[in-house]
ZAVORO-861566 format. One record per residue (C-alpha): x, y, z; residue in three letters. Coordinates in steps of 0.1 Angstrom, whole numbers, plus 2048, in hexadecimal, padded with zeros to 3 digits. Layout:
<pts>
XYZALA ...
</pts>
This chain:
<pts>
66EE09C0BMET 692DFAC00SER 6A6DF2C1BLYS 6C6E06C1CPRO 6E3DF8C09LYS 702DE7C1CVAL 721DDBC0FTRP 732DC1C27TYR 759DC2C17THR 766DA7C32GLN 771D86C24PRO 75BD67C32GLU 774D5DC45SER 772D7AC5CSER 74FD7BC62LYS 74ED5FC7DGLU 768D71C93ARG 752D92C96ILE 72ED88C8FPHE 717D70CA1THR 700D5EC86PRO 6E3D72C93ASP 6F5D91C92GLN 6FFD8EC6DPHE 6DDD80C67GLN 6CBDA3C78ARG 6E5DB4C5FMET 6D3D9FC42ILE 6B2DA6C4CASP 6B4DCAC56SER 6C9DD5C34PHE 6D2DCDC11ASP 6F4DBEC14VAL 70EDB5BFCTHR 727D9AC07GLN 746D9ABFAASN 74DD79BEFASP 775D7EBE0THR 781D6ABFEGLY 796D87C04ARG 79CDABC10ALA 792DC3BF6LEU 7A8DDBBE6THR 7A3E06BE9THR 79EE02BC0GLU 784DE6BC5GLU 773DFDBE2LEU 773E18BCAALA 766E08BADASP 748DF4BC1GLY 73AE0EBDAILE 724E24BC4ALA 701E22BD2GLY 709E13BF4PHE 6FAE22C0FASP 712E12C28GLY 72EDFDC29ILE 73FDE4C46VAL 763DE0C47THR 778DD2C60GLY 79BDBBC67TRP 790DA4C4AGLY 78FDC3C31SER 799DE7C38HIS 7A6DF4C19PRO 7AEE1AC1DPRO 78CE2FC15ILE 79FE4BBF9THR 78FE6BBE9ALA 78FE53BCFGLU 773E3CBE3VAL 764E5ABF0MET 75EE6ABCCGLU 74BE49BC5ASN 738E44BE4ALA 718E57BD9ASP 705E4BBF5ARG 717E44C0FLEU 708E4BC32LYS 722E38C49ILE 740E26C49ILE 73BE0BC63ALA 75EDFAC70HIS 75ADDCC83ALA 77CDDEC8FALA 792DF6CA4GLY 7AAE13C9ATHR 79BE22C77ILE 7B8E3CC70LYS 7C8E25C5CHIS 7ACE22C48MET 79FE47C44VAL 7B9E64C44SER 7B1E82C55GLY 7AFE93C33GLU 790E7BC24VAL 780E85C49VAL 782EA7C40GLU 77BEADC1AGLN 75DE8CC1CTYR 74FE80C3DLEU 74BE9DC4EVAL 73EEB5C34PRO 727E97C26ARG 71CE8FC4AASP 727E6EC45ILE 72AE54C62ILE 748E45C6CLEU 746E28C86PHE 75DE16C97SER 75BDFACB3ALA 778DFECC6ASN 763E05CE4VAL 75DDE0CE3ALA 77DDD9CDFILE 788DEFCFDALA 775DDAD13TYR 78BDBBD08ASN 7AEDD4D0CVAL 7A1DDFD2DALA 799DBDD3CGLU 7BCDB2D2DSER 7CCDCFD40THR 7BFDC7D5FVAL 7C7DA5D5EGLY 7EADAED56MET 7EFDC6D71LEU 7E2DABD87LEU 7FBD91D7AMET 81BDA6D7AALA 812DB2D9BSER 80ED93DAEHIS 82BD85D9DCYS 817D65D91TRP 82BD5FD71PRO 84CD5BD84GLN 83ED48DA4PHE 82DD30D86ALA 84DD2CD71GLU 860D29D8EASN 84DD0CD9EPHE 84CCFCD7DARG 874CFBD78ARG 881CF9D9CTHR 863CECDB2GLY 869D08DCAVAL 84BD0FDDBTRP 852D34DE6ARG 874D40DD9PRO 886D5ADEDPRO 890D6ADCASER 869D74DC3ILE 85CD8EDDBARG 83AD81DE9GLY 82AD9EDF9ASN 82CDB7DDAALA 816DD3DD5ARG 7F5DC7DCBPHE 7D5DDDDB8LEU 7C6DE2DDCMET 7D3E00DEFGLY 7EBE09DD0SER 7EAE2ADB9VAL 7E7E22D98VAL 7F1E37D76GLY 7DEE3AD5BVAL 7EDE4BD3BVAL 7CEE53D22SER 7A9E54D29ALA 7A3E45D0BSER 786E2AD08LYS 79FE10D14VAL 7ABE26D32GLY 789E31D3BARG 780E0CD3EGLU 79CE00D51VAL 792E1DD68ILE 76EE12D6AARG 77CDEED73LEU 795DF7D8BLEU 77CE10DA2SER 773DEDDB2VAL 794DE9DC4TRP 79FE02DE2PRO 7B8E19DD0LEU 7BFE38DC2ASP 7C1E3FD9AILE 7D7E59D8ALEU 7CFE62D6ALEU 7E5E73D4CTYR 7D2E84D31ASP 7D6EABD24PRO 7B7EA5D14TYR 7A4E9DD2EVAL 794EB8D45SER 795EBAD6CASP 770EB5D6CGLN 76FE99D57ASP 78FE8AD6AALA 777E90D8AALA 75CE81D7BGLU 76FE60D77MET 77EE62D9AGLY 7A2E63D95VAL 7BAE7FD98GLU 7C9E94D77LYS 7EEE97D7BVAL 80BE9CD64GLU 81EE7DD51LEU 839E82D6AASP 82BE81D8BGLU 817E62D7CLEU 831E4FD7CPHE 842E5AD9BALA 822E52DAFARG 815E37DA5SER 81CE0FDAEASP 80DE07D8AHIS 80AE18D69VAL 7F3E0FD4ETHR 7F7E1ED28VAL 7DAE23D16HIS 7E5E3ECFCSER 7E2E43CDAPRO 7FEE40CBDSER 800E64CB0ILE 81EE7ACAAPRO 81AE8DCCCGLU 81EE6BCDETHR 83AE58CCEARG 851E4ECE8HIS 83EE61D02MET 849E4ED1AILE 86AE49D22GLY 88EE4BD3AALA 87FE68D4DASP 85EE5AD55GLN 86AE31D59LEU 886E3DD74ARG 86AE4ED86LYS 85AE2ED8ELEU 85EE21DB2ARG 86DDFADB3ASP 854DDFDADGLY 83EDF3D99ALA 82BDE6D7DTHR 82ADF7D5DPHE 812DE8D3FVAL 80CDF5D1EASN 7EEDE7D0ATHR 7EAE07CF6SER 807E09CD9ARG 82DE00CDAGLY 836E23CCASER 82AE37CECVAL 84BE22CFCILE 86DE2ECF9ASP 875E06CF9HIS 89CE0FCFCALA 896E20D1DALA 87EE03D27LEU 897DECD21ILE 8B1DFED34ALA 896E03D52GLU 889DDBD54ALA 8ABDCCD4FALA 8B2DDAD75THR 896DC8D7CGLY 885DDBD95ARG 864DDCD7FLEU 849DC7D73HIS 846DCFD4FVAL 827DC0D39VAL 824DCAD17LEU 809DBED01ASP 817DD5CE5VAL 83CDDFCDATHR 851DF1CBDGLU 853DDDCA8PRO 83ADBFCAAGLU 846DA7CACPRO 867DAACC1LEU 887DA1CB1PRO 892D7FCBDILE 8ACD8BCCFASP 89BDA7CDESER 8A9DACD03PRO 882DB1D10PHE 882D88D0AARG 89ED81D22CYS 890D91D41MET 879D80D57PRO 868DA1D64ASN 85DDA6D41VAL 83BD95D30HIS 831D9AD0CILE 814D92CFBVAL 810D91CD7PRO 7F6DAFCD4HIS 7D9D9BCE1LEU 7C9DAECFCSER 7A7DB8CE4GLY 7A5D96CDAALA 789D85CEEGLY 76ED70CE3PHE 74FD83CECTYR 765DA4CECGLY 762D9ECC5TYR 73FD93CC4HIS 733DB2CD3MET 747DC7CB7ILE 732DB4CA0GLY 70EDC1CB4ARG 71BDDDCB5MET 722DE3C8FTHR 702DD9C87VAL 6F2DEECA2ASP 706E0BC94ALA 6F9E07C6FLEU 6D2E02C7EGLU 6D6E25C90ALA 6E3E35C74ALA 6C9E2DC5BPHE 6AFE34C74ALA 6C1E5BC7DGLY 6C5E54C9DGLN 6ECE54CAFPRO 705E3DCA8VAL 713E30CCAASP 738E2ACBCGLY 734E48CA1ALA 75CE59C9FVAL 757E7BCADASN 76AE8DC8DTYR 773EABCA5SER 78EE93CB6LEU 79AE7FC9CTYR 7BAE8DC9CASP 7C4E7ECBFVAL 7B2E5FCB8LEU 7C0E3DCBBALA 
</pts>
């Protein structure tokens, strides 16, 4: 029996970041793999011209051309699109999902859960860093040599005993909740798509957005970038945060009204950490750059070395499961496609 034909569309330069040698060899051993030898990302036209006869394709950061109707019309044997990266909505539109993937029962896999572990770990680190004022203490000692400056509060609100507000029970949000559960603290959750039963099973209290901001010592945002969430968090919510609160965003910059956050952060009463902004990168004259209580990270919270190799493992696992007729861990739930990140 012949092996399923898989087109690995990413250039060679992207392979080592995602796949260990053993992982990639497992793909080679399990499937009839055609690799991208162009040294660059493929175009949609090249994908459309070459996709006929392939049972699966692997895309990722190195090559993710939009999968259009033209591509799908030529995809005569396609069973799975395995995306060795996170978000897939820039690559596969809702129309393509509805018109081709669902009727043909084609699996769309995303390795975003592997990235979610990295982002969640980074998020908890940011909550710890900001709430403990570590950057301020370290920078002050480096510049002045003063051991405990009175201008920096030494007994700030740590995580233990606090109230943490989690905005959105996405894959990242749920992993953050799991990681935070090791501390004696209370977790509030805002997510209109989560049932009361699901919230109870996670051990969190489901509340409305304004209540979450009013009651939390720390807020961390994990919402998708969809029309409904654009500037969902603005002046009304931010002003409800208590003095000394920590605000972290590792989701998408568009979820936050940056003008409102600039105004609130400028008071100095909040600790702010942003892994994502709008735009990216911020302009050189952004007011955020002059605020000692604001820490900007260049959209790297998901970039963990071992987490990236989990992407490779999950991608090969997905291909093997799909062609064995087994459930695919990481398969996209098409009924929730509109609200995915």
